[in-house]
C-alpha positions as CSV (number, residue, x, y, z in Angstrom):
1,M,21.4,-2.8,-12.0
2,G,18.9,-0.6,-10.2
3,V,17.6,0.8,-13.4
4,A,17.1,-2.6,-14.9
5,I,15.1,-3.8,-11.9
6,C,12.9,-0.8,-11.9
7,S,12.2,-1.1,-15.6
8,L,10.7,-4.6,-14.9
9,M,8.7,-3.8,-11.7
10,K,6.5,-1.0,-12.9
11,I,3.8,0.9,-11.0
12,F,0.8,2.3,-12.7
13,L,-1.9,4.4,-10.9
14,D,-5.5,3.3,-11.5
15,T,-7.3,6.7,-11.3
16,A,-8.6,9.6,-13.3
17,D,-7.9,12.1,-10.5
18,T,-5.3,14.4,-12.1
19,D,-4.4,16.2,-8.9
20,V,-3.5,12.8,-7.3
21,I,-1.7,11.7,-10.4
22,E,0.4,14.9,-10.4
23,K,1.2,14.5,-6.7
24,Y,2.5,10.9,-7.1
25,F,4.0,11.2,-10.5
26,S,6.3,13.9,-9.1
27,T,8.0,11.2,-6.9
28,G,9.5,9.6,-10.0
29,L,8.2,6.2,-8.9
30,V,5.1,6.0,-11.1
31,D,5.4,4.7,-14.6
32,G,1.9,5.0,-16.1
33,V,-1.8,5.4,-15.5
34,T,-4.8,3.2,-16.2
35,T,-8.3,4.6,-16.5
36,N,-11.7,3.1,-17.2
37,P,-15.2,4.5,-17.8
38,T,-16.1,4.3,-14.1
39,L,-13.1,6.3,-13.0
40,I,-13.7,8.9,-15.8
41,M,-17.4,9.2,-14.7
42,K,-16.3,9.8,-11.1
43,S,-14.0,12.6,-12.2
44,G,-17.0,14.5,-13.6
45,R,-15.0,15.5,-16.6
46,K,-14.8,14.7,-20.3
47,P,-12.4,11.8,-21.1
48,E,-10.3,13.9,-23.5
49,E,-9.8,16.6,-20.9
50,V,-8.6,14.0,-18.4
51,Y,-6.2,12.4,-20.9
52,Q,-4.7,15.7,-21.9
53,D,-4.1,16.7,-18.3
54,I,-2.4,13.4,-17.6
55,K,-0.2,13.7,-20.7
56,D,0.7,17.3,-19.7
57,I,1.8,16.1,-16.3
58,G,4.4,14.0,-18.1
59,V,2.9,10.5,-18.0
60,R,4.0,8.5,-21.0
61,D,1.7,5.5,-20.8
62,I,-2.0,6.1,-20.4
63,S,-4.5,3.3,-20.8
64,M,-7.6,4.8,-22.5
65,E,-10.6,2.4,-22.6
66,V,-12.9,2.1,-25.6
67,V,-16.3,0.3,-25.7
68,G,-19.0,-0.7,-28.2
69,S,-19.0,-2.7,-31.4
70,A,-15.8,-3.7,-33.2
71,A,-16.2,-0.9,-35.6
72,Q,-16.9,1.6,-32.8
73,M,-13.9,0.5,-30.8
74,Y,-11.7,0.6,-33.8
75,H,-12.8,4.1,-34.8
76,E,-12.4,5.4,-31.2
77,A,-9.1,3.8,-30.8
78,R,-7.7,5.4,-33.9
79,R,-9.1,8.7,-32.9
80,L,-7.5,8.6,-29.5
81,H,-4.2,7.5,-30.9
82,D,-4.3,10.3,-33.5
83,N,-5.0,12.8,-30.7
84,F,-2.6,11.6,-28.1
85,G,0.1,9.7,-30.0
86,D,2.3,7.1,-28.4
87,V,1.3,7.9,-24.8
88,C,-2.0,6.3,-25.7
89,T,-2.5,2.6,-24.9
90,V,-5.8,1.5,-26.1
91,K,-7.7,-0.5,-23.5
92,L,-9.9,-3.2,-25.1
93,P,-12.1,-5.9,-23.5
94,M,-11.3,-9.6,-23.6
95,T,-14.0,-10.4,-26.1
96,R,-14.1,-11.7,-29.7
97,D,-14.6,-8.1,-31.0
98,G,-12.0,-6.8,-28.6
99,L,-9.3,-9.2,-29.8
100,S,-10.3,-8.6,-33.5
101,V,-9.6,-4.9,-32.9
102,C,-6.5,-5.7,-30.9
103,K,-5.0,-7.5,-33.9
104,E,-5.7,-4.6,-36.2
105,L,-4.2,-2.1,-33.9
106,S,-1.2,-4.1,-33.0
107,D,-0.4,-4.6,-36.7
108,M,-0.3,-0.7,-36.8
109,N,2.1,-0.7,-33.8
110,I,-0.5,0.9,-31.6
111,K,-0.2,-0.3,-28.0
112,V,-3.1,-2.3,-26.6
113,N,-4.0,-3.3,-23.0
114,V,-6.5,-6.2,-23.1
115,T,-8.5,-5.9,-19.9
116,L,-11.0,-8.1,-18.0
117,I,-8.6,-11.1,-18.2
118,F,-9.7,-13.9,-15.8
119,S,-7.9,-17.0,-17.1
120,A,-4.6,-18.1,-18.7
121,A,-6.5,-19.2,-21.8
122,Q,-7.8,-15.7,-22.4
123,A,-4.2,-14.4,-21.9
124,V,-3.0,-16.7,-24.6
125,L,-5.5,-15.4,-27.1
126,A,-4.7,-11.8,-26.2
127,A,-1.0,-12.4,-26.7
128,K,-1.6,-14.0,-30.1
129,A,-3.7,-11.0,-31.0
130,G,-0.6,-8.8,-30.3
131,A,-1.6,-7.3,-27.0
132,T,1.1,-5.1,-25.4
133,Y,-0.4,-5.8,-22.0
134,V,-2.9,-8.2,-20.5
135,S,-4.7,-7.2,-17.3
136,P,-5.7,-10.1,-15.0
137,F,-8.1,-8.9,-12.3
138,V,-6.7,-10.3,-9.1
139,G,-9.2,-8.8,-6.7
140,R,-12.3,-9.8,-8.7
141,L,-10.9,-13.4,-9.0
142,D,-10.4,-13.5,-5.3
143,D,-14.0,-12.4,-4.8
144,Q,-15.1,-15.5,-6.6
145,S,-12.9,-17.8,-4.5
146,V,-10.5,-18.2,-7.3
147,A,-6.8,-17.6,-6.5
148,G,-6.1,-14.4,-8.5
149,L,-2.4,-14.6,-7.9
150,E,-2.3,-18.2,-9.3
151,V,-3.8,-16.9,-12.5
152,V,-1.1,-14.2,-12.7
153,R,1.6,-16.9,-12.1
154,S,0.1,-19.2,-14.8
155,I,0.1,-16.4,-17.4
156,S,3.6,-15.2,-16.5
157,E,5.0,-18.8,-16.7
158,L,3.3,-19.5,-20.0
159,Y,4.7,-16.3,-21.5
160,R,8.1,-17.1,-20.2
161,I,8.2,-20.7,-21.5
162,H,7.1,-19.5,-25.0
163,G,9.1,-16.3,-25.2
164,V,6.0,-14.1,-25.4
165,R,6.7,-10.4,-25.2
166,T,3.2,-9.4,-24.0
167,Q,3.5,-8.0,-20.4
168,V,1.4,-9.0,-17.5
169,L,-0.3,-6.0,-15.9
170,S,-1.8,-7.1,-12.6
171,A,-5.1,-5.2,-12.0
172,S,-7.8,-5.0,-9.3
173,I,-5.1,-4.6,-6.7
174,R,-6.6,-3.9,-3.3
175,S,-3.6,-4.2,-1.0
176,V,0.2,-3.8,-0.9
177,Q,0.5,-7.5,-0.3
178,R,-1.4,-8.3,-3.5
179,A,0.9,-6.0,-5.4
180,V,4.1,-7.5,-4.1
181,R,2.9,-11.0,-4.6
182,S,1.9,-10.1,-8.2
183,W,5.4,-9.0,-8.9
184,Y,6.7,-12.1,-7.2
185,N,4.5,-14.2,-9.4
186,G,5.9,-12.7,-12.6
187,A,3.8,-9.6,-13.3
188,Q,5.9,-6.8,-14.9
189,I,3.4,-4.1,-13.9
190,C,0.9,-3.5,-11.1
191,T,-1.8,-0.9,-11.5
192,M,-3.2,0.2,-8.2
193,P,-5.4,2.8,-6.5
194,P,-3.4,5.8,-5.2
195,K,-4.2,4.7,-1.6
196,V,-2.4,1.4,-2.1
197,F,0.6,3.1,-3.7
198,D,0.8,5.4,-0.7
199,Q,0.7,2.5,1.7
200,M,3.8,1.0,0.1
201,Y,5.9,3.6,1.9
202,D,4.7,2.5,5.4
203,H,5.6,-0.2,7.9
204,I,5.1,-0.1,11.6
205,L,8.7,-1.3,12.3
206,T,10.1,1.6,10.1
207,D,8.1,4.0,12.2
208,K,9.3,2.5,15.5
209,G,12.8,2.3,14.3
210,L,12.8,5.9,13.3
211,E,11.3,6.9,16.6
212,I,14.1,5.1,18.5
213,F,16.8,6.7,16.2
214,D,15.3,10.2,16.8
215,Q,15.3,9.6,20.6
216,D,18.9,8.3,20.6
217,W,20.1,11.2,18.4
218,A,18.4,13.7,20.7
219,S,20.2,12.1,23.6
220,V,23.6,12.3,21.8
221,K,23.1,16.0,20.9
222,S,22.1,16.9,24.5
223,D,25.3,15.4,26.0
């Protein structure tokens, strides 16, 4: 039962910092990694070097973003898949060109993560194009006074009603609460900054309870 639950509530790290990825992947609690051009730029390294290091760590699902025209995205997607194999999930934008490429890649059984999803209508199109994942941006929706979690819920419910196999990958997660509520609203996966993942361990009442147990145990041992 535990294995089945964990297979549905997946955690991806949203970072290109390979030292941090290695640290948290070693816990056995991280299922994948998402990257984007901004994260790669912040790493100060070439994308292929970052992807190879992440693969060598043992991560088996790495979202690798491609940009440009339809032809450029398709060419880069094929090159990345040829180089990195099935650990490569091609990350495409929710655009007309992006979905055109998504359909071509999905027909070749190449995994695709359609990103920059901001509505259930967009998620319907991405699913019809064969996306493996859709990434609604919860935090950015919240910034625009739109209930990001409601969009996650709407997408998840639509997929459930119609038996769609595309998975909801909740993105732009800025707090533990938003991650938990994303899973509650039907997302199979949350991708989050390492800081948010680390905060999932913590609760003030856990700390207080542990402090009391330690004091009581010390008292028992001293008797």
